[in-house]
C-alpha positions as CSV (number, residue, x, y, z in Angstrom):
1,M,-0.1,0.0,-0.1
2,P,1.2,3.7,-0.2
3,E,4.5,4.2,1.3
4,K,3.3,7.1,3.4
5,Y,1.6,4.7,5.7
6,P,3.5,3.0,8.5
7,G,4.9,-0.5,7.7
8,R,3.0,-2.0,10.6
9,D,-0.3,-0.8,9.3
10,R,0.7,-2.3,5.9
11,A,1.5,-5.6,7.3
12,A,-1.7,-5.7,9.3
13,L,-3.8,-4.7,6.2
14,H,-2.1,-7.6,4.1
15,A,-2.8,-9.9,7.0
16,L,-6.6,-8.8,6.9
17,I,-6.8,-9.3,3.1
18,A,-5.3,-12.7,3.5
19,D,-7.7,-13.7,6.3
20,A,-10.9,-12.4,4.7
21,R,-10.3,-13.3,1.1
22,V,-13.6,-11.7,0.1
23,G,-14.2,-7.9,-0.2
24,H,-17.1,-5.7,-1.3
25,V,-16.4,-3.3,-4.1
26,A,-18.6,-0.2,-4.0
27,F,-19.0,2.0,-7.2
28,V,-21.7,4.0,-9.1
29,L,-23.4,2.4,-12.1
30,D,-25.9,4.5,-14.1
31,G,-26.1,6.9,-11.3
32,E,-27.0,4.4,-8.7
33,P,-24.7,2.9,-5.9
34,R,-23.7,-0.7,-6.4
35,V,-21.7,-3.3,-4.3
36,L,-20.0,-6.3,-5.7
37,P,-18.8,-9.1,-3.4
38,I,-15.6,-10.4,-4.9
39,A,-12.6,-12.6,-4.0
40,I,-9.5,-10.5,-3.3
41,V,-5.7,-11.2,-3.1
42,S,-2.9,-8.6,-2.5
43,T,0.0,-8.4,-4.9
44,G,2.5,-5.8,-3.6
45,D,0.8,-2.7,-3.1
46,D,-2.2,-3.5,-5.1
47,I,-5.3,-5.9,-5.0
48,L,-6.2,-8.5,-7.7
49,L,-9.7,-9.0,-8.7
50,H,-11.0,-11.6,-11.3
51,G,-14.2,-12.9,-12.8
52,S,-16.2,-13.3,-16.1
53,T,-15.5,-11.1,-19.1
54,G,-19.3,-11.2,-19.4
55,S,-19.8,-9.3,-16.2
56,R,-21.0,-5.7,-16.6
57,W,-19.7,-4.7,-13.4
58,L,-16.2,-5.9,-13.9
59,R,-16.1,-4.2,-17.4
60,L,-17.1,-1.0,-15.7
61,L,-14.3,-1.4,-13.1
62,A,-11.8,-2.0,-16.0
63,T,-12.4,1.5,-17.3
64,G,-10.8,2.9,-14.1
65,T,-14.0,4.3,-12.5
66,P,-13.4,5.3,-8.9
67,V,-14.0,2.4,-6.4
68,A,-14.1,1.8,-2.7
69,L,-13.2,-1.8,-1.4
70,S,-14.3,-2.8,2.0
71,V,-12.8,-5.7,3.9
72,T,-13.8,-7.0,7.3
73,S,-12.8,-9.9,9.5
74,L,-14.7,-11.0,12.6
75,D,-12.1,-12.2,15.1
76,A,-14.0,-12.8,18.4
77,V,-17.1,-11.9,20.4
78,V,-16.6,-9.7,23.6
79,V,-19.0,-10.9,26.4
80,A,-19.3,-8.1,28.8
81,R,-21.2,-8.0,32.1
82,S,-23.7,-5.8,30.3
83,A,-25.3,-5.6,27.0
84,F,-24.0,-2.1,26.5
85,E,-20.4,-3.0,26.7
86,S,-20.7,-6.3,24.8
87,S,-19.0,-6.0,21.4
88,M,-16.9,-7.6,18.8
89,H,-13.2,-8.0,17.9
90,Y,-12.9,-7.1,14.4
91,R,-10.4,-5.7,11.6
92,S,-11.9,-3.6,8.9
93,A,-10.4,-1.6,6.2
94,V,-11.5,0.6,3.2
95,L,-9.3,1.0,0.2
96,F,-9.8,3.5,-2.5
97,G,-8.6,3.7,-6.0
98,G,-9.2,2.5,-9.5
99,C,-8.8,-0.7,-11.5
100,R,-6.9,-1.5,-14.8
101,P,-7.1,-4.8,-16.7
102,V,-4.2,-7.2,-16.4
103,T,-3.3,-8.6,-19.9
104,D,-0.9,-11.0,-21.8
105,D,1.8,-12.8,-19.8
106,A,1.0,-10.8,-16.8
107,K,-2.6,-12.1,-16.7
108,V,-1.3,-15.7,-16.5
109,H,1.0,-14.7,-13.6
110,A,-1.8,-13.0,-11.9
111,L,-4.1,-15.9,-12.1
112,D,-1.5,-18.3,-10.8
113,H,-0.8,-15.7,-7.9
114,I,-4.7,-15.8,-7.1
115,T,-4.8,-19.6,-7.3
116,N,-1.8,-20.1,-4.9
117,A,-2.9,-17.3,-2.6
118,I,-6.2,-19.1,-2.0
119,I,-5.0,-22.8,-2.2
120,P,-1.1,-22.6,-1.6
121,G,0.7,-24.9,-3.9
122,R,-2.2,-25.7,-6.2
123,V,-0.8,-24.3,-9.4
124,G,1.9,-27.0,-9.5
125,E,-0.7,-29.8,-9.1
126,I,-3.1,-28.8,-12.1
127,R,-2.9,-28.2,-15.8
128,R,-2.2,-24.8,-17.3
129,H,-4.9,-22.4,-18.3
130,S,-6.4,-23.0,-21.7
131,P,-6.7,-20.0,-24.3
132,K,-10.5,-20.3,-23.9
133,E,-10.5,-20.0,-20.2
134,L,-8.0,-17.0,-20.3
135,A,-10.2,-15.4,-22.9
136,A,-13.3,-15.8,-20.7
137,T,-11.4,-14.4,-17.5
138,L,-11.1,-10.7,-16.7
139,V,-8.2,-9.9,-14.2
140,L,-8.1,-6.4,-12.8
141,R,-5.5,-4.8,-10.6
142,L,-7.0,-2.3,-8.2
143,E,-4.2,0.3,-7.7
144,V,-4.9,1.6,-4.2
145,E,-4.5,5.4,-3.9
146,D,-5.6,5.7,-0.1
147,W,-6.8,3.4,2.6
148,S,-7.9,3.3,6.3
149,L,-7.6,0.4,8.6
150,K,-9.5,0.0,11.9
151,V,-8.9,-2.7,14.7
152,S,-11.1,-3.3,17.6
153,D,-9.7,-5.7,20.2
154,G,-9.3,-5.8,24.1
155,W,-11.1,-7.1,27.0
156,P,-14.7,-6.1,28.2
157,E,-14.7,-2.4,29.7
158,D,-17.3,-3.1,32.3
159,G,-17.7,-0.4,35.2
160,P,-16.8,-1.1,38.8
161,D,-20.4,-2.0,39.8
162,D,-20.6,-4.5,37.1
163,V,-17.1,-6.1,37.8
164,A,-18.3,-6.6,41.4
165,G,-21.3,-8.3,40.2
166,T,-22.0,-12.0,39.4
167,A,-22.1,-12.1,35.6
168,W,-19.4,-13.8,33.5
169,A,-17.2,-11.8,31.2
170,G,-14.6,-12.6,28.6
171,V,-13.7,-13.0,25.0
172,L,-14.9,-15.8,22.6
173,P,-12.3,-16.0,19.7
174,V,-13.7,-17.1,16.3
175,A,-11.8,-20.1,14.9
176,T,-12.0,-20.6,11.0
177,G,-10.7,-23.5,9.0
178,F,-11.5,-26.3,6.7
179,T,-13.1,-29.5,8.5
180,T,-13.1,-31.9,5.7
181,A,-12.4,-32.6,2.0
182,L,-15.5,-33.7,0.1
183,A,-14.5,-35.5,-3.0
184,A,-16.2,-34.7,-6.2
185,P,-18.7,-37.5,-7.1
186,D,-17.1,-38.0,-10.4
187,L,-13.5,-38.2,-8.9
188,A,-11.7,-41.3,-10.5
189,E,-11.1,-44.0,-8.0
190,G,-7.6,-44.0,-6.3
191,I,-6.7,-40.4,-6.6
192,P,-5.5,-39.2,-3.1
193,L,-5.8,-35.8,-1.5
194,P,-3.1,-33.5,-2.9
195,P,-0.7,-31.8,-0.8
196,S,-2.2,-28.4,-1.2
197,V,-5.5,-29.6,0.2
198,Q,-4.1,-31.7,2.8
199,S,-2.0,-28.6,4.0
200,L,-5.3,-26.6,4.3
201,L,-7.0,-29.3,6.2
202,E,-4.0,-29.4,8.6
203,G,-3.8,-25.6,9.0
204,R,-7.0,-24.5,10.7
205,R,-6.4,-21.2,12.4
206,S,-6.9,-21.2,16.1
207,G,-5.4,-19.8,19.2
208,Y,-6.6,-16.2,18.5
209,S,-5.7,-14.1,21.6
210,P,-7.0,-10.6,22.5
211,T,-4.5,-7.9,22.9
């Protein structure tokens, strides 16, 4: 992201994008506000988006129209001694900029980067993109011009009277991960789980701690 922002915030923003993997792009179409949910992958200081060349929304974004990208991760529920102080741990960011199409060899590299970001190591396990698939896929690079990041964390902030009471208080971390691999019904017999899928199954996020 822009160098004028602290490196620590840049790292936190990249971690949020990696954890969320889905963002919501807001823009104006025919004078009306629109929001498009879409998979997001960071690449350097920019964000990669992709979808069908038949998407009217993506074709509009490809013209460079101004957009805002919202990303949020729910990390925990804060259980306070009162409803008023109960809240959530979350990380959220809004990024502003415009998109431009990624073409030619850079498009292949971008699609490989997206695949490996979502399923690490998968590109080496599957065939290459066909010309027809490449022609049907629009890849955009969101060039971020500005952004803001907000993090909500910490323990319940109950008042002295509530702390002296009998209600429980604490934090409930949200754990996300993959529980099982459901084989496609037409999968040929004897094909084992690939290393990329096995790694995802074994890498369930846990152990979140409030700061």
